[in-house]
N, C-alpha and C positions, 0 to 999 in steps of 0.2 A: 815476664809479660806484665805490662802495666795497663790498668783500666780504671775508668771513673765509674763510680756507682752512687746511687742515691739510697740512703737508708729509708726504707719504706716503713718498717716496724721492727719491734723487738718481740719475739714470740718463742716461748719455751727455752729461754736462755740462749737464743740465737739471734744474731742480727740478720734480718731479711733485707737484702740489698738488691736493687734493680739496676741494670746497666744504664748508664747515662749517656745521651739523653733519650735513647729509644725506649727504655724500660720494657724490653722484650725478654731479656734473660734474667734469671734470678740466681743469686748466690747466697749461701748460708754460711755464716762464720760464727763460731761460738763467742759469746760475750766475753768470756775470760781470756780470749786471745788478743784483746785490745785493752791497754791500761788506761786510756783516756775516757772521756765521757762523750757519747754521741747522742744526738737528738734526731727524731724523725725529720726528714727533709735535708739532713746534712749530706753534702756531696763529698765523697772521699776518693782517694787514690788507693787502689789495691795492687799489690805486687805479690805474686806467689801465694794467693789466698790469705794475705795478711794486710790489715789496714795500716797504711804507712803515713797518711797525711789527710787532714780535714781541709778542704778547700774553702776557707772562710769567705772569701770574696764572692766566689761562684755561688755558694750557699745563700748568702745575703741577697745577691742579685736575683736568684730564682725565687726566694721568698717574697721579694718585692713584686716581682712579676705576677706571681700567683695571687697575692693580696690585691693587686690592681685589677686582675681579671675577676676576682670574686666581687669586688666593689662595683665593677661595671655590671655584673649580673644582678646584683641587688638593686641597682638604680634603674634597671630596665623594666621592672614591674610597674 
Protein backbone atom coordinates (compact mmCIF):
# COMPACT_ATOMS: atom_id res chain seq x y z
CA UNK A 1 0.00 0.00 0.00
CA UNK A 2 1.41 3.41 -1.01
CA UNK A 3 0.38 6.67 0.59
CA UNK A 4 1.57 10.26 0.75
CA UNK A 5 2.21 11.85 4.11
CA UNK A 6 3.47 15.20 5.38
CA UNK A 7 6.07 15.22 8.15
CA UNK A 8 4.38 17.21 10.91
CA UNK A 9 7.13 16.93 13.53
CA UNK A 10 9.79 14.74 15.10
CA UNK A 11 8.91 13.71 18.64
CA UNK A 12 10.52 11.15 20.95
CA UNK A 13 12.70 9.78 18.12
CA UNK A 14 9.61 9.23 15.96
CA UNK A 15 8.51 10.88 12.74
CA UNK A 16 4.94 12.07 13.22
CA UNK A 17 3.37 12.01 9.76
CA UNK A 18 -0.09 13.17 8.69
CA UNK A 19 -1.82 11.77 5.61
CA UNK A 20 -1.62 14.14 2.66
CA UNK A 21 -3.55 16.22 1.79
CA UNK A 22 -6.34 15.60 4.34
CA UNK A 23 -4.12 15.43 7.43
CA UNK A 24 -6.74 13.38 9.27
CA UNK A 25 -4.75 10.21 9.94
CA UNK A 26 -1.47 10.08 11.83
CA UNK A 27 1.37 7.62 11.29
CA UNK A 28 4.41 7.16 13.54
CA UNK A 29 7.67 5.81 12.13
CA UNK A 30 10.89 5.50 14.15
CA UNK A 31 13.57 7.96 13.00
CA UNK A 32 16.10 5.14 12.69
CA UNK A 33 13.96 3.44 9.98
CA UNK A 34 14.92 6.12 7.44
CA UNK A 35 18.55 6.78 6.46
CA UNK A 36 17.98 10.17 4.83
CA UNK A 37 17.22 13.52 6.38
CA UNK A 38 13.70 14.86 6.65
CA UNK A 39 12.45 18.30 7.63
CA UNK A 40 9.07 19.39 8.91
CA UNK A 41 6.74 19.94 5.97
CA UNK A 42 8.38 17.34 3.71
CA UNK A 43 5.90 15.30 1.69
CA UNK A 44 6.91 11.65 1.48
CA UNK A 45 5.72 8.38 -0.02
CA UNK A 46 5.15 5.55 2.46
CA UNK A 47 5.06 1.88 1.50
CA UNK A 48 4.48 -0.76 4.16
CA UNK A 49 5.31 1.67 7.00
CA UNK A 50 8.63 2.64 5.37
CA UNK A 51 9.55 6.04 3.95
CA UNK A 52 10.64 5.33 0.40
CA UNK A 53 10.79 8.74 -1.26
CA UNK A 54 10.71 12.45 -0.50
CA UNK A 55 8.57 14.28 -3.04
CA UNK A 56 10.78 17.33 -3.50
CA UNK A 57 8.63 19.21 -6.02
CA UNK A 58 5.38 18.70 -4.10
CA UNK A 59 7.13 19.76 -0.90
CA UNK A 60 8.45 22.96 -2.50
CA UNK A 61 5.06 23.73 -4.06
CA UNK A 62 3.31 23.34 -0.70
CA UNK A 63 5.90 25.48 1.11
CA UNK A 64 5.40 28.25 -1.47
CA UNK A 65 1.63 28.05 -1.09
CA UNK A 66 1.83 28.24 2.72
CA UNK A 67 4.32 31.10 2.56
CA UNK A 68 2.03 33.00 0.19
CA UNK A 69 -0.97 32.49 2.47
CA UNK A 70 1.01 33.69 5.50
CA UNK A 71 2.12 36.78 3.60
CA UNK A 72 -1.48 37.57 2.66
CA UNK A 73 -2.53 37.26 6.29
CA UNK A 74 0.28 39.58 7.43
CA UNK A 75 -0.70 42.21 4.85
CA UNK A 76 -4.36 42.05 5.83
CA UNK A 77 -3.81 43.89 9.12
